C-alpha positions as CSV (number, residue, x, y, z in Angstrom):
1,M,0.2,-0.6,-0.2
2,Q,0.8,3.5,-0.9
3,K,2.2,5.9,2.0
4,K,-0.8,8.9,1.8
5,L,1.9,12.1,1.3
6,L,1.3,15.5,2.4
7,I,2.7,17.4,-0.7
8,A,2.9,21.2,-0.9
9,V,3.0,22.7,-4.4
10,D,4.3,26.1,-5.7
11,F,1.8,27.9,-8.3
12,D,3.8,30.3,-10.5
13,G,6.4,28.3,-12.6
14,T,4.8,25.2,-11.6
15,I,0.8,24.6,-11.8
16,V,1.3,27.5,-14.3
17,E,3.9,29.7,-16.0
18,D,5.3,32.0,-14.3
19,R,3.5,35.2,-15.4
20,Y,3.8,36.8,-11.7
21,P,2.0,39.0,-10.7
22,G,-0.4,37.8,-13.6
23,I,-1.4,33.9,-13.9
24,G,0.1,32.2,-16.6
25,K,-1.2,29.5,-18.9
26,P,-1.8,25.9,-17.2
27,M,1.8,24.2,-17.0
28,P,0.7,20.6,-19.1
29,F,-0.8,18.3,-17.3
30,A,-0.4,20.0,-14.2
31,F,-4.2,20.0,-13.2
32,E,-4.6,16.6,-14.6
33,T,-1.7,15.6,-12.1
34,L,-2.7,17.4,-9.3
35,K,-6.4,15.9,-9.4
36,M,-4.4,12.1,-9.7
37,L,-2.8,12.7,-7.0
38,Q,-5.7,13.7,-4.6
39,R,-7.6,10.6,-6.6
40,D,-4.7,8.3,-5.2
41,G,-5.2,10.5,-1.2
42,H,-2.3,12.7,-1.2
43,R,-3.0,15.9,0.7
44,L,-1.9,19.0,-1.4
45,I,-1.1,22.5,0.0
46,L,-0.9,25.3,-2.2
47,W,2.7,27.2,-1.0
48,T,3.6,30.1,-2.7
49,Y,5.1,33.8,-2.7
50,R,1.6,35.1,-3.3
51,V,-0.2,36.8,-0.9
52,N,-4.0,38.6,-0.1
53,K,-5.4,39.8,-3.9
54,R,-3.1,37.5,-5.3
55,L,-3.1,34.3,-3.3
56,Q,-6.7,34.6,-4.1
57,D,-6.2,34.8,-7.3
58,A,-4.3,31.4,-7.5
59,V,-6.6,29.7,-5.5
60,D,-9.6,31.2,-7.5
61,F,-7.6,29.8,-10.4
62,C,-7.2,26.5,-8.9
63,L,-10.7,25.9,-7.9
64,E,-11.8,27.0,-11.5
65,N,-9.5,24.3,-12.9
66,G,-10.8,21.7,-10.3
67,I,-8.4,21.7,-8.0
68,E,-9.3,22.6,-3.6
69,F,-6.3,22.6,-1.3
70,Y,-5.8,21.1,2.2
71,A,-4.6,24.2,3.1
72,V,-2.9,27.4,1.1
73,N,0.5,28.6,2.8
74,K,0.1,26.6,6.1
75,G,0.9,22.9,7.0
76,F,-2.6,22.1,8.0
77,P,-5.7,24.4,7.8
78,E,-6.4,25.6,11.5
79,E,-2.4,26.6,11.6
80,D,-2.4,30.0,13.7
81,L,1.0,31.9,11.7
82,N,0.5,34.6,14.0
83,H,1.2,32.3,16.7
84,P,4.7,33.4,17.9
85,E,5.7,29.1,18.1
86,T,4.9,28.7,13.9
87,G,7.5,28.8,12.1
88,R,7.7,30.3,8.6
89,K,8.2,26.8,7.2
90,I,5.5,24.4,6.5
91,H,5.2,20.6,7.6
92,A,5.0,18.5,4.1
93,D,6.5,15.2,3.2
94,L,7.3,16.4,-0.3
95,F,8.1,20.0,-2.1
96,I,6.7,20.3,-5.7
97,D,8.7,23.7,-7.0
98,D,9.9,25.0,-10.3
99,R,13.2,26.3,-8.1
100,N,14.0,22.5,-7.5
101,F,17.8,21.6,-7.5
102,N,17.7,20.5,-11.1
103,G,14.8,22.4,-11.8
104,F,11.3,21.2,-12.7
105,P,11.2,17.6,-13.8
106,G,7.2,17.7,-15.5
107,W,3.9,16.5,-14.2
108,G,4.4,13.5,-15.9
109,E,7.8,12.8,-14.4
110,I,6.2,13.5,-10.9
111,Y,3.6,11.5,-10.6
112,Q,5.6,8.5,-12.4
113,N,8.2,8.9,-9.2
114,L,4.8,9.3,-6.8
115,S,2.4,6.5,-8.0
116,G,5.0,4.2,-10.1
117,Q,2.1,4.0,-12.8
118,D,3.2,5.2,-16.3
119,S,3.0,8.8,-16.8
120,S,3.6,9.4,-20.6
121,R,1.8,11.6,-22.7
122,E,-0.3,8.6,-24.8
123,Q,-1.1,7.7,-20.7
124,M,-2.5,10.6,-19.8
125,N,-4.3,11.1,-23.1
126,K,-5.7,7.8,-22.3
127,D,-6.4,8.5,-18.8
128,F,-8.2,11.9,-19.4
129,G,-10.0,11.2,-22.7
130,A,-7.7,13.5,-25.2
131,K,-8.1,12.9,-28.3
132,K,-5.2,12.2,-30.9
133,R,-4.7,15.1,-33.2
134,K,-4.2,14.8,-37.1
135,G,-2.1,17.2,-38.8
136,L,0.6,18.2,-41.0
137,F,3.7,17.0,-39.0
138,R,3.8,13.7,-37.3
139,F,6.8,13.4,-34.5
140,G,7.5,10.5,-32.6
141,R,5.8,7.0,-33.4
């Protein structure tokens, strides 16, 4: 049985392209992967530099795309950030951020590493019902 993780996920450059203070386009397979992680029983924390209205804009954007976080910029929903014993670093089992050492590997690789399942583009398309496109150019097989 796979351990259920508390996963902190950055917003700008990770869930969406970095267009701070605006909101960029979703990164390929970001929301699909986050939904699969939640389906697998993991709890997700939105962990971002954003505050106030810009933070709320990010939370709303994620809700519009089907993701509601367990907590936002906190280790758990009831955490009191004004308590004198509360540190700035949140508690999480794993942090997903575009500024990781060696950079952001992509959502497919993240899911594959966490689940041990196939995360190829073909499998993601199969899981989410994407249709193959016919076009002038054909890459790969």
